[in-house]
N, C-alpha and C positions, 0 to 999 in steps of 0.2 A: 467519707464514712469512717467514723472512729473504729479502731480495731478493738475487739473484745479481749479483755484480759484472760489469760489462760486459767484453767481450773486449778485452784490451789490444792495440792496433795500434801498431807502432813508428812513431815520427814520421817516420823516414826513408822508410818504405814509403808513408805518406800523401803526403809531399812528392814522392816519385818518381812516384807515380801521377797526382798533380795536374799535374806537369810534362808527363807523357806526354799527358794529356787536353788540356792547353793547346797542346802541340805539334801534336796532331792537328787541332785547330780552326784553328790558324795555317796549317798546310800545306793544309787544305781550302780556306781562303779564298784562299791563294796560287794554287793550281791553278785555281780558278774565275776569278779576275781576270786570270790570265795564260794563259787557255785558248788564245788565238790563237797564242801562242808555243810553249806546251808540247804542244799537240795534234800538230802535225807532228813535233816532236822525239820524242814518245812513239812515234809510228808508225815513225819512222826507227830508233829503238832496237829496236822489235819486228822490223823487217826485218833489222837487224844480227844479232839472235839467230838468225833464220832462216838468214841467209847463213852464219853460223858453224856451225850444225848441218849444213847441206848440204855445207859444205866438209869437215867431219870425216867425213861419210858417204862423200864421194867419195874422200878419202884412205884410208879403211878398205877400200874395194872397188876401188881402182885403184893404179897405180904412179906417178901424177902427183905431182910435187913440191908443196910447200905453196903456193907462189905461183900455180902454174897451177890447182890445185884451188880456191883462193880466187877466182881470176878466173872460173872456170867457175861456181862457186856464185853469185857476184855477177851474172853474166849470166843465170842461170836465174831468180833472184828478181826482178831488175829487169824482165826481159822478161815474167815472169808478172804483175808488178804492173801494167804498162802494158797488157798483153793483157787483164787483167780489166776495166780501164776501157774499152778498145775494145769488148769484148763487150757491156758494159752499154749503151754508146752505140749500137752497131749494133742490138742487140736492141730498144732503145727506138724506133728508127726504124721498125721493123716495125709498131708499134702505130699509127703516124700515116700509114701508107701510104694514098694517096688512093683506091686501087681495092679493096684487100682488107684494110685495116688494121682493128684492133679499134675505133678511135674512130669510123670510118665506120658500123659496124654497131651500136654500143652503144645509140644512141637508139631505133631500131625494136625492137631486142631487149628493151630494158627495158620498152617499151610492151607487148610480147607477154607477158613474164613477169608484169607487174602484172595484165594481163587474166586470165591463167590463175590467179593467186592469188585474185583477186576471185571468179572463177567457182568455184574449189574451195571457198572459204569461204562461197559464196552470199551475198556482201555486196550489199545493194541499191544502194549508191552507185556512181557511175561511177568507174572507176579513174583515177588521175591519169596524165598522160603524162610522158615524160622531160623534155619542155620545161618542164612545170610544176615538176618537181623541181629542174631546173637553175636556173630563175628564182629559186628561194628561196636559192640559194647564190651567194656572191660568187666567181664563177669567176676573175675577173681577179686577185684577191688571191692565190688558190691558184696560178695560173700564174706570177705574179711570184715567189712563194715557191719554186716548183720551179726557175725560172730562176736565182734567187739561189743555191740549193743546188747546182745544176749548176756554176755559175761557181765556187763555193767548193770543189767537189771538184777541178776542174782546177787552181785556184790552190794548193790544199793539196797536191796531188800534186807540183807543182813544188817547193814548200818541203820536202816530205819527201825528195825526191831531193837537194836541196842539203844538208840536215842529214845525210843518209846519207853523202854524199861526205866531209864534214868528219869524221864519226865514223870512217869507214874510214881517213882520213888520220891521225887521232890514235890509232888502235888499235895502231900499231907501238910507241908509247911506253908502253903499259900495263905491260909487264913492268918497265921501269925505274922507273916511278912506284910500283909495288907494292914493289919492293926498297927504295926510299927511304922509303916510308911505314912499312914493317915490316922494319927491319934484322935483327931476330931471326928466324932461320929457322923456328922453331916457330910463332911468331905469324903469319908469312907463310903457312905451310901451313894454319893454321886459317882465315885470311882467304880463301885460295883454296878451301878446302872450303865455306865459306859461299857464295862466288860460284858454285861448281859445283852446289850444291844449288838455288840460285835458278834458274840456267840449266837444270838438269835438270828442275825443276818446270815451267817454261815450255815447254821442248822436249817434255816428256811430254804436256802438254796439247795442243800443236800436233799431235803425232803421232797421238794418239787422235782428235782432231777431224777430221784429214785423212783417216785411214783409214776411220773410220765415215762421214764425209761422202761419200767415194768410193763406199762400199757403198750408201748411201742413194740417191745420184745414179744409180748403175747401175740399180738396181731401178726408180727413179722414171722414168728415161728410157725403159726398156722399156714401162712402163705407159702413159706419155703417148704414145709412138709407137703403141702398140696401139690406143688410142682415137682417134688421129688429131689430137691437139692441135697447133695451129700453134706455131711457135717453141719446139719441145720442147727444143732444145739450149740456148736462152736460159733457159728455166725450170729446166733442169738446173743451169746455172751459178748461177742465183739461189738455188736450194736449197742448193748447196754453200757459197756465201758466207754466207748467213744462218744456216747451221748453227753458225757461230762466235759467234752471239749467243744466249746462254742464254734460255730461256723464250720470248721473242718470235720467235726464229728458227724454232722448231718450228711456231708458229702460222702464220707467213707461208708456210713450206714446205708445210703441209698444207691451207691454205685458198686461197692465191692462184691456183694452176692450176685448181682446180674452179670458182672464180668466173669466170675467163676462159673456161672451157669453156661456161659458161652463155651467154656472149655469142656464142661461135663457132658452137655447134651449135643446130639447131632443136629437138631433143629434149633430155630431161634425163638420160637414162641415162648419158651420157658423164661428166657432172659428178658423178653419184652414184658411178660406178665409181672416178673419180679421188679423190673424197673418202674413200671407204672404203679404197681401196688405199694411198693416201699415209698415212692415219692408222695403218693396220696396219704399214706399213714403219717409220714413226717410232716406234711403240710397241715393236716388236721390237728396234730398234736401241737405244732409250733404256733399255729394261728388261732386256735380255739380253746384247747385244753390248758396248755401251759400258761398263757396270759391270765386266765381266770384263777389259777392257783398261786400266782406270784403276788406277793404283798409289797408293802412299802419298803421293806428292807432290800428288795431286788429292783428298786427303781433306778436302774443303771442305763445310761445312754448307750445305744447300740455302737456308736463310734468308739466309746470308751472300752466296751467289751472287745471290739476288734483290735484296738491299740494294745490293750492288756494282753490279749492272746499273742500278738506279734512280739511285744516286749519280753514277756516271761518265757515264751517259746525260744527266743533268741538267747536269753540269759540262762535258763535252766532246762532247755530241751523239752522232751515230752512231758516230764513232771511239771514243768512250768506251764504248759498248755492246760493240764488238768487243774492246776491251782489258780489259773489266771482270773477267773471270775470270782471265786471265793476271796482272793486277795483284793480285788477291786471292791467287793462288797464290804470287806473289813476296812479298807481305806476310807470309803465314803462314810461308814458309820463312825469312825474315829474322828475324821475331819469335821463332821457335822456337829460335834459336841463342843467345839471351841470357837469363840468369836473370831480369832485371828485366822483360822483356817476354814471357816464355814464357806467362804467364797469358792474354795476348791471343791468342797462337797457339792455345792450347787452346780459347778461345771460337770462333775461326774454324774449327777443325777439325770434322770430321763426327762422330768418335767420342771426342773428348776427348784423343786422343793424336796430336798433329801429328808427333812422332817418338818413338821409344822412349826411356824414361828413361835418363839417363846411367848407365853401368856395367852395364846389362842386356846379355845376350848378343846380342839383336837389334840394339841400338844399336852394340855393338862390331863386330859383323859388317858393319853398314852403313857405319860409319866406316872399317873396314879396306878395304872395297871402293871407297868413294868418295873416300878420302883421296888428294890429289894427291902425286905423287912430288916430293920436295924437290929442287930443282936447286941447283947451286953458285951462290954470289953472283956 
């Protein structure tokens, strides 16, 4: 039986894919070694996109001129950013209250829970105490790590605001730079279309996560107040914030409040109600509400979301976890616009179609709607 000749692959295609793979490795190494510089810059760009979206939302629903709408959007985002940090710090103080804080009651409560577990399982041994468990853990190193992380959050927030200020100052020259980079009006319109698709993908992700997060928080707050959980407002805010972290955010939102309910209450039914109720809320949101709100720009493969979470979490820590999905959305939107990299966008997409094929009615309609209006030079 004659052997079939191998499939001929153009040398240019092999060379191009090899260069792309090499560029990915180089960029990955760069973002890892320059994490201290790039992390606050990426967060500042993320806030800049939010400010631009809020600005256009204000302009569409009010008669404010562009500069006043921009100032209002900047005030909303910056105040919200620092308010988030203040809520976290204030809520954390409640756990260390000397009279009614969680830390004061955690030792005796753990002893009681361990005794109940041993009695339920009818174990002959004497249950260990909280002091025995703590003695096996290097508490000092963990406290030092927490203090270092807290210091890093404060310092990082300052650098984020500095980067954001410079980005806002340089934003006014973006149009002039675009004109000089793309003197041809048609090429400039295409570049603006790519930019708008990237921006639309990130803004769509933020919109979906914000709306669904608000729904989850409203239901979770009612549930936590109903069972009498302390610091319900703080836990509501935590649930909203961690909702922007894929996979891990749902685990923290569904397990952290019930665990603290075990420490607060003498009985167990409050923790069980919180566990079942929060899991039901997250299940309904993740399987029914959120998929209906997601559009084509969030057609990301779940495996890619998980890999992006692992990669950016390793490279940039907690900030990378928050930005992992927006960065994946941006990457897919950019890669889908070029023939040489479209295959990577297809791999990143959930259904193999990051955007409709060129020339198809769906693609033409989308381009007609999203295409920016060309302005005079």
